[in-house]
Each structure stands twice: as structure tokens, then as C-alpha cells.
C-alpha positions as CSV (number, residue, x, y, z in Angstrom):
1,M,190.4,140.2,76.9
2,E,192.5,141.7,79.7
3,L,191.1,144.8,81.3
4,E,193.6,146.8,83.4
5,R,192.0,148.3,86.5
6,N,192.5,151.9,87.4
7,I,192.9,151.1,91.1
8,L,196.1,149.1,90.4
9,H,198.5,152.0,91.4
10,E,196.6,152.5,94.6
11,L,196.7,148.7,95.3
12,Y,200.6,148.8,95.1
13,E,200.8,151.9,97.2
14,T,198.6,150.4,99.9
15,A,200.6,147.1,99.9
16,E,203.8,149.1,100.4
17,S,202.3,150.8,103.4
18,Y,200.5,148.1,105.3
19,P,201.2,144.5,106.2
20,V,197.7,143.5,105.0
21,T,195.6,144.9,102.1
22,T,191.9,144.2,102.1
23,I,189.9,144.5,98.8
24,I,186.2,144.6,99.3
25,G,183.4,144.9,96.7
26,P,180.6,143.0,95.1
27,R,181.1,139.4,93.8
28,Q,182.6,139.2,90.3
29,S,183.7,142.8,90.3
30,G,187.3,141.6,89.6
31,K,188.9,141.4,93.1
32,T,190.4,138.0,92.6
33,T,191.7,138.8,89.1
34,L,193.1,142.1,90.3
35,A,194.9,140.5,93.3
36,K,196.4,137.6,91.3
37,A,197.6,139.9,88.5
38,A,199.2,142.4,90.9
39,F,200.9,139.8,93.1
40,P,201.5,136.7,90.9
41,Q,204.3,135.5,93.2
42,K,201.9,135.1,96.1
43,P,200.1,131.8,96.8
44,Y,196.4,132.0,96.1
45,V,193.9,130.4,98.4
46,N,190.2,130.3,97.8
47,L,188.3,130.1,101.1
48,E,185.1,129.4,99.3
49,A,186.5,125.9,98.6
50,P,185.2,123.6,101.3
51,D,188.5,121.7,101.7
52,Q,190.5,125.0,102.2
53,R,188.0,126.4,104.5
54,E,187.9,123.3,106.6
55,L,191.7,123.3,106.9
56,A,191.7,127.0,107.9
57,L,189.0,126.5,110.5
58,Q,190.4,123.3,112.0
59,D,193.9,124.6,112.8
60,P,194.3,128.3,111.8
61,R,197.9,128.5,113.1
62,H,199.1,125.5,111.2
63,F,197.2,126.6,108.1
64,L,199.0,129.9,108.1
65,E,202.4,128.4,108.7
66,K,202.2,127.2,105.1
67,Y,202.4,130.7,103.9
68,P,205.5,132.3,105.7
69,D,205.7,135.0,103.0
70,G,202.1,135.8,102.9
71,A,199.3,134.9,100.5
72,I,196.1,136.0,98.8
73,F,193.1,134.8,100.8
74,D,190.0,135.1,98.7
75,E,186.6,135.6,100.4
76,I,188.1,136.0,103.8
77,Q,184.7,136.6,105.3
78,R,184.1,132.8,105.1
79,T,186.8,132.3,107.7
80,P,186.9,135.4,110.0
81,E,188.6,133.2,112.6
82,L,191.9,133.5,110.6
83,L,192.0,137.4,111.2
84,S,193.3,137.2,114.7
85,Y,196.0,134.7,113.8
86,I,197.0,137.0,110.8
87,Q,197.3,139.8,113.3
88,T,199.8,137.8,115.3
89,I,201.9,137.0,112.2
90,V,202.0,140.6,110.9
91,D,202.9,141.9,114.4
92,E,205.8,139.5,114.7
93,K,207.2,140.0,111.1
94,E,206.7,143.8,110.9
95,E,206.8,143.6,107.1
96,H,204.5,145.3,104.6
97,G,202.7,143.7,101.7
98,L,202.4,140.2,103.4
99,F,198.7,139.4,103.0
100,I,196.1,140.4,100.4
101,L,192.5,139.7,101.5
102,T,189.4,139.9,99.5
103,G,185.8,140.0,100.7
104,S,182.3,140.5,99.2
105,H,180.3,141.0,102.4
106,Q,181.0,144.1,104.4
107,L,179.3,143.2,107.7
108,S,181.0,139.8,108.0
109,L,184.4,141.5,107.7
110,Q,183.8,144.7,109.7
111,E,183.9,143.3,113.1
112,G,186.9,141.0,112.6
113,I,188.9,143.7,110.9
114,S,188.1,146.3,113.6
115,Q,189.0,143.9,116.3
116,S,192.1,142.2,114.8
117,L,193.5,144.3,111.9
118,A,192.8,147.9,113.0
119,G,195.8,149.9,111.9
120,R,197.3,146.9,110.1
121,T,195.3,146.8,106.9
122,G,194.6,149.3,104.1
123,M,191.1,149.1,102.7
124,L,190.3,149.3,99.1
125,H,186.8,149.3,97.4
126,L,186.6,147.7,94.0
127,L,183.3,148.2,92.2
128,P,182.6,146.8,88.6
129,L,184.3,148.3,85.6
130,S,184.2,152.0,85.1
131,L,183.4,153.5,81.7
132,S,187.0,154.6,81.2
133,E,188.2,151.0,81.9
134,I,185.6,149.6,79.5
135,K,186.5,152.0,76.7
136,T,190.1,150.9,76.6
137,K,188.8,147.7,75.0
138,V,185.3,148.5,73.7
139,R,184.8,151.3,71.2
140,N,181.7,153.2,70.2
141,F,179.3,152.2,72.9
142,S,176.1,154.3,72.9
143,L,174.8,155.7,76.1
144,E,172.0,153.1,76.0
145,E,174.5,150.3,75.6
146,Q,176.6,151.6,78.5
147,L,173.6,151.6,80.7
148,F,172.4,148.2,79.6
149,Y,175.7,146.3,79.7
150,G,176.8,147.6,83.1
151,G,180.4,147.0,84.3
152,Y,180.9,143.4,85.4
153,P,184.2,142.2,83.8
154,K,182.8,138.7,82.8
155,I,180.4,140.3,80.3
156,Y,183.3,141.8,78.3
157,K,186.0,139.1,78.9
158,Q,183.8,136.2,77.9
159,N,181.4,138.0,75.6
160,I,178.4,137.0,77.6
161,S,175.0,138.6,76.9
162,P,174.0,140.9,79.8
163,Q,170.6,139.3,80.1
164,R,172.2,135.8,80.7
165,F,174.9,137.2,83.0
166,Y,172.5,139.1,85.2
167,R,170.0,136.4,85.3
168,D,172.6,133.9,86.6
169,Y,174.1,136.6,88.9
170,V,170.8,137.3,90.7
171,Q,170.1,133.6,91.0
172,T,173.5,132.8,92.5
173,Y,173.3,135.8,94.8
174,L,170.0,134.6,96.1
175,E,170.7,130.9,96.5
176,R,174.3,131.3,97.9
177,D,175.1,134.7,99.3
178,V,171.7,135.6,100.8
179,K,171.5,132.2,102.4
180,Q,175.0,132.6,103.9
181,I,174.8,136.0,105.3
182,S,171.3,136.2,106.5
183,H,168.3,134.1,108.0
184,I,166.0,135.0,105.1
185,K,164.0,131.9,104.2
186,D,161.5,133.3,101.6
187,L,163.9,133.9,98.7
188,D,161.1,134.6,96.3
189,Q,159.7,137.4,98.4
190,F,163.3,138.8,98.8
191,R,163.7,138.8,95.1
192,R,160.5,140.8,94.8
193,F,162.0,143.2,97.4
194,L,165.2,143.6,95.3
195,Q,163.1,144.3,92.2
196,L,161.0,146.8,94.2
197,C,164.2,148.6,95.3
198,A,165.2,148.8,91.7
199,S,162.0,150.6,90.8
200,R,162.7,153.1,93.6
201,A,166.3,153.8,92.5
202,G,167.1,157.5,92.7
203,S,164.2,158.0,95.0
204,L,164.0,158.7,98.8
205,L,164.2,155.5,100.9
206,D,160.8,154.9,102.4
207,Y,160.7,151.8,104.6
208,T,157.0,152.1,105.2
209,S,156.1,152.1,101.6
210,L,158.4,149.2,100.8
211,S,156.9,147.1,103.6
212,N,153.3,148.0,102.8
213,E,153.7,147.2,99.1
214,L,155.2,143.7,99.8
215,G,153.1,143.0,102.9
216,I,156.2,142.6,105.2
217,A,157.1,144.3,108.5
218,R,158.9,147.6,108.4
219,S,161.7,146.0,110.5
220,T,162.0,143.2,107.8
221,A,162.4,145.8,105.1
222,K,165.2,147.5,107.0
223,E,166.9,144.2,107.6
224,W,166.6,143.2,103.9
225,L,167.9,146.5,102.7
226,S,171.0,146.1,105.0
227,V,171.7,142.8,103.4
228,L,171.7,144.4,100.0
229,Q,174.0,147.1,101.2
230,A,176.4,144.7,103.0
231,S,176.8,142.7,99.8
232,F,177.4,145.8,97.7
233,I,174.3,145.3,95.5
234,L,173.0,148.8,96.3
235,N,173.9,151.8,98.6
236,T,172.2,154.8,100.0
237,L,173.2,158.4,99.3
238,P,172.7,160.5,102.5
239,P,171.2,164.0,102.5
240,Y,173.5,167.0,103.1
241,F,172.7,169.0,106.2
242,E,173.9,172.5,106.8
243,N,174.6,172.0,110.5
244,F,174.8,168.9,112.7
245,G,171.5,169.6,114.4
246,K,169.2,170.0,111.4
247,R,168.7,167.9,108.3
248,I,166.7,169.4,105.5
249,T,165.6,166.0,104.4
250,K,166.2,163.0,106.7
251,S,165.8,160.2,104.2
252,P,168.6,158.9,102.0
253,K,168.2,157.9,98.3
254,I,168.7,154.4,96.9
255,Y,171.2,153.7,94.2
256,F,172.6,150.5,92.7
257,N,176.3,149.9,92.4
258,D,175.9,148.6,88.8
259,V,173.5,150.1,86.4
260,G,173.4,147.0,84.2
261,L,172.1,145.0,87.1
262,L,169.5,147.8,87.7
263,C,168.3,147.6,84.0
264,Y,167.9,143.8,84.3
265,L,165.9,144.1,87.5
266,L,163.7,146.7,85.8
267,G,162.9,144.1,83.0
268,I,164.8,146.0,80.3
269,Q,165.7,143.4,77.7
270,E,167.7,145.4,75.1
271,P,169.5,148.8,74.9
272,E,166.9,150.3,72.6
273,Q,164.2,150.1,75.2
274,I,166.1,152.6,77.3
275,E,165.6,155.4,74.7
276,T,161.9,155.7,75.7
277,H,161.9,154.1,79.1
278,P,160.2,156.3,81.8
279,L,163.2,155.7,84.1
280,R,165.8,156.7,81.5
281,G,166.7,159.9,83.5
282,M,167.1,157.9,86.7
283,L,169.3,155.3,85.0
284,F,171.6,158.1,83.8
285,E,171.7,159.7,87.2
286,N,172.6,156.3,88.8
287,L,175.3,155.9,86.2
288,V,176.9,159.4,86.9
289,Y,176.9,158.7,90.7
290,T,178.5,155.3,90.4
291,E,181.1,156.6,88.0
292,L,182.1,159.3,90.4
293,K,182.2,156.8,93.3
294,K,184.6,154.5,91.2
295,L,186.7,157.5,90.4
296,H,187.3,158.3,94.0
297,Y,187.6,154.6,95.2
298,N,190.2,154.0,92.4
299,R,192.3,156.9,93.8
300,G,192.0,155.7,97.3
301,K,189.7,158.4,98.4
302,E,186.5,158.4,100.5
303,A,183.3,158.8,98.4
304,N,181.8,161.7,100.5
305,F,178.7,162.3,98.3
306,Y,175.4,163.8,99.3
307,F,172.3,165.2,97.8
308,Y,170.3,168.3,98.9
309,R,166.6,168.9,99.1
310,D,164.9,171.6,101.2
311,S,161.3,172.1,102.3
312,N,160.6,173.9,99.1
313,Q,161.7,170.9,97.1
314,I,164.8,172.7,95.8
315,E,167.1,169.9,95.0
316,I,170.8,169.3,94.1
317,D,171.2,165.7,92.8
318,L,174.7,165.2,93.8
319,M,177.3,167.1,96.0
320,Y,180.8,166.2,97.0
321,Q,182.4,167.3,100.2
322,Q,186.1,167.8,100.3
323,G,187.2,169.2,103.7
324,S,185.1,172.2,104.2
325,D,184.4,172.7,100.5
326,L,181.3,171.5,98.7
327,I,181.5,170.7,95.0
């Protein structure tokens, strides 16, 4: 099953405007499939492969000489050393659409891109499938099924049960990604932290409460949450403030980038459970927020979303800022 992505037009526009296009997002959100489908003529290099990574690290200049017309470099955060050499090439050639980079870890890329590719790359965010993308191929999904299945393409393309997919996804994330991007040694405790964050989705972020419940230091809770954010598992929604000197509520809210993963972490085993689940409202709220983010990302726009809560507990769940206007 081929699933056309809504971001495709924006991807072509970005490649026509910059020598480098960087696509970032969670693992298995479809970055590789999108890049290869959009640019089938470009050589594809998987930098997760040990042999390719070793070649790139041993002699970056010689490695890049094999791709005079550019290439797709998948998981570029594994070889950040390449970025300065890519900068040299694109500055010499002065051509657009040369390199397509993908990455699934924000912090590993941020420094290299800001130092080497500032002004040379267009950045695109690709989250899992939106409901509009899913509905082009899947009909008559109930709300509970939409929440339960989530948006990872593999579930739909390979007809895998969500429970099996998310079980393997979390296990791979813990054993591979978390080890690569952090110094976390107690993966079982980190998994419990991930599940605890799931139970707090839609709520104000409280590091003290998280740390007390798990018996870890507050600084550890902050570090672990930054790992989850950097790998696009979850994100925080900031509070809106009326002026730059005064925030009504200082703490952001926690939301997950895929509501299917959230359902799995909450122990939901079938769509019917959601009908009477105590967190049903929160799941729907999370879905609405992520769908609006996808809509903006797929159009190449910043997702300037906020919530509002004042001292009287008057709350607006979601607000969007466009220039000086609030929606």
C-alpha cells in the first residue's frame, strides 16, 4: 500500500530553494520512503549501516567524491562529521537540490547544522501519518480505531497489529536509540519513566512529581525528558503569556507525537477499551494537537501553538499564533 505524503509539495519546493534539504522526525515516520520516492534518481546511503558509516568517517572527502551530483544520506546524525564537508561542496557548486538528509535525533543534528549548514539547508518536520493521509487508503475508521492505530506507516503498509508494532518500536527505541544518544544505563527505569509520562499526557509538566514517583533526581527527570523530546517521542506545549515579563502559568504540557504509541504505553489493548477509558478525553485532545501540528509542518509552517491558563483556572486548551493574531 503506497501512502502519498501531504508534505511532498513542500519537499520539492524546499529542494528547489536550497542546496541541502533536511527532513527530521521520529524513526519510522516515513522519512526514508519519502526521500527515495521524491528523488529516485539520487543515490541512497544508509549511514546506520556500519560499513557505510566507517567509510564516511575514515575519509569524508573521498566518501563524498563518489556523489558528485548529490545523494540521500539517511540518519545523518550518525556521521555529523560529514556536514562541514557537505558545506564545502555546496558552497563550491552553488546548486540547489543536491543533498537530501534525514535525521531522527534533534540534538545530534542541531549543532552541526547551525555551524556548517546555516542558510544552506531547508528544514522539514515529518511526523507519522495524518488522518487525511490514512483516509486516502483506509475507510470507515472509528474514532477509537484512529486513536488506537496511530499513524506509523508500517502498520498500514504491512498490515501489522498496532500492539505488535508498538511493542517492537519501544523495545528497539530503548535498546538502540536511547543507548546511542544518552548515557542512560537503567533502561528498565527509563521505560517506566516513559510510561509515567504517558499517564501525564495533556497535563502540566511537573519534574518534581515525576522524579518523586520514580525515586530519581529531579535533574535526571529533566535529562530523560529532553531525550524523549530530542528523539521526537513527545513534545511540550508552552503556555501563552500576555506580555514577555509575565506568564500566567509557567509549566508546559506534555503531549506525544503519536497517539497510537500513547495508547500502547497506557496499556490499551484494543480500540473498544477507549470508549470507557478515563483518559479518553486526553487521548482525543492529544490527537487534535498532533493533527494540527502535522497540518502546519506539511505546509512548511512553524507550529506556534500554546495553551492558556490563568490563576482562576480558566483554560484554553490550544491556541495558534500567526503574527500578532491568536486563533
